[in-house]
N, C-alpha and C positions, 0 to 999 in steps of 0.2 A: 601414653606418653599424651602430654596436654595437646590437643588440637587434633589428634589421632581420628577421630569420627567425621570431624567436620573436613579433614582432608581425603579422608576414603571416599566422603560423597562427593566430593569433588572430581575425585578422579574417576569414580564411577560413571557420572555425569560426561566426563570427556571420553570415555570408552562408549559410551551409548551416542553422543552427538557432535562429537568431534569440536575442534577450536573454532570453527567458524559459527558457532553458535553461542560463543563468549563474547563477554564484554572485555575490552582490553583489562581491567584490572583483574578479572578473573584468571586472563591467560597467564597475568605476570605473577599473581598468587600461585596459581599451579607450577608454573617456572621455579619459583624461589623455594617452594618447598624442597627441592634436592638440593638447595645450597645452605639453608637456613632452618634448621631440623626443629629449633625451639622456640620459635616465636611465631606471633600471629603475622601472617605474611599477608593477609588481605590488608591492613592497615600499611604495611610497607609499598603493597602494588600502590594504593591510593595516593599516597604520597608521592610516587614516581610520575603516575598520571599527571597530579595536579602540577606539578613541575614542569613537566615535558609536554603532556598532550597526546603524543602518538609514541608507536611503539618505536621506528624509525629514528627518533630523536634520544629516546632512553637508548637504545642499542648503540648510537654513534656518539654517543655520550662518552667523553675521557673518563678512564677510570676514577683518577682522583675527585673529580668533580661528583661522579655517581655516590662516592664513599660520603660526600657530604649530607647526603638523603639520610636521614635516622633510620637506622635498620641495616642499612648496607653497608657491609663491612669490605675488606678487599679481596676476598674470596667470592664473594656475591659480584662485586663490579666486575671482577676479571672473568665470570661466568656471561653475564649480560655481555660483557665487551667480545666475547669471544663467538656469539651466537653468528652474528653476519659471518665471520670468516668458516665458520662452520658449513652456512646454508651458501656459500661459494663453492666450497669445496663438493657439496653434494651437487650442486647445478652442474658445475664443471664435469663430474664423472657423469650425470646424467645426459648430457651433451657429448660427450665424447663418443665420437662416430666409431661404428665397427669394426673390428680389426684395426684400429688405431689409424686408420687413414685417412686422410683428407680427399676427397673426390671431386667436389664442387665447390664454390664461391658460399652457397649457401649454408652447405657443412663446416666451413670456415668461421663464417662469419655468426653462426647459432652457437659454436664451441667458444669463441672469443668473446661473445658476449655475456655468456655465462662466468667467463673466467674473469670478465672485466666486473662482474654485478656487485653492487653494493658498497665499491668507494667514495669516500666524500672528497678525495683529492686526485688530481691525475696521475695516472700510471701508464707506464708503456710497457707493453707485454711483446718478447719476441716466440714467434711459433717457427720451429725449422724442421725441416721436411727433406726426408730422402728422395731418390729420384722416383720411386713409387708412391709417393704421397705420404709415406708414415711418420708420425709424429716422434720426431725423435728430442724435443726439447719444446718445454711450453713455459715461462715465468718470468718475471718482471725484472726488467733491466733499468729501468730508470722510473724514481718516485719524483713525481713533480710534472710540470706543462712540458709539452713536446717543443723541443726546439733547437736548432743546431748548436749552441752552446753548450747546452747541458746533455745533450744525447752523448752517452758512452759508446763513440763508434769501435773502438778498440775491444771492449766486451764483447760487442756483437762481433766484430769479427772471428773474436779468439774463440768463441761459441760455434763459430760455424768451422774452426779448423779442426777444433777438441771432436766435434759430433761427425765430423766430414759431410756436413749438409749445404747442398747447393741451392736450395729452394729457402726462401725465406719471407715469411708474411710478418709485419711488423702492426700492431693494433694498440689504440689509447683510447681513454675516455673523456666526454665531456661531461663530469658530475653536474652542471649546472646549465648546461647548454642544449645544442642540437646536434645532430649526428651529421654534421657537415664541416667539410675541410674549411678551415682558415687560410689565410695567405702564407702564416707560418708554417702551418700544415704540408703545404704544398712545395714549399722551399725546403723544408727537413727532408722530406720523401725524396727530392732530388740529390739531396746529400748523403743519404743512408744509401740510394741505389748507386752511386758512383762508389762509394767506399765498399760496399760489397761486391761491387765488378770488379774492383781491382785484386780480389782474392778468389775469384772465380766463382762467386756465387752471385744470386739471382734474386733480387726484390719483387717478388710475384704480387706481392699485394700491400696494402696498407688500410684498416679496418679503423673505423671511427666509431664508438659506441655512445650512444647516450639515450637515457629515460626510455630503455626497450627496444630502441632504435639502433639501426646502424647502417653506414654508408660503406662500402667499398670502392676505393680509388679505381681498382681494376676493372671493375663493372661499368664503372663511369668513362674509361676509355683513358684516364690519365696515366695511368703506367706504361699505355703503347706509345704515349709520346715522349716518353723517356728512352725507348728501347733504340 
């Protein structure tokens, strides 16, 4: 098949050196081997770099926009768009605590920072724990900025009742900011705590994640003020 020799040489180079030794266009060229079997992916990779300039920008681009790059079809666009989600699943599993139990604020923050990595918009995650700290549920409950108007409190209360969990940690990300709570974050935390209290559950922390850093409202002392 056309390009087989070149492709095998690039694979062998990857096995010897790893991706750290590759330029961005070589990384993309190698990745695209697996979804574009019969074309010169080097040229396509150069087009992607020329248009987007960085790996993050390429992987975060909408699929419809990626399809406008010559040589990128729907299958390749879907594959590229899927990579951040795959990485997030990997990192979340990597940071999942032993025995699936949260025993410290640091463990919770590390786990939630991995779960919230890679999003280009704000999302809210609920982490539900049983009395022994075992994770019963962890998933997105709101897409969009955290505020009391948009927060689906009924869903959160329903999840607590379904999983019979009395301890809740809420986390959200600041994609283009810093890991510090805004006034709206603090107000909404109070609203969430009151809603959970009414169903015999307790909000034990609110974690804010941004740019590889995180902020725990419990560690800051703010959660104690609400008790």
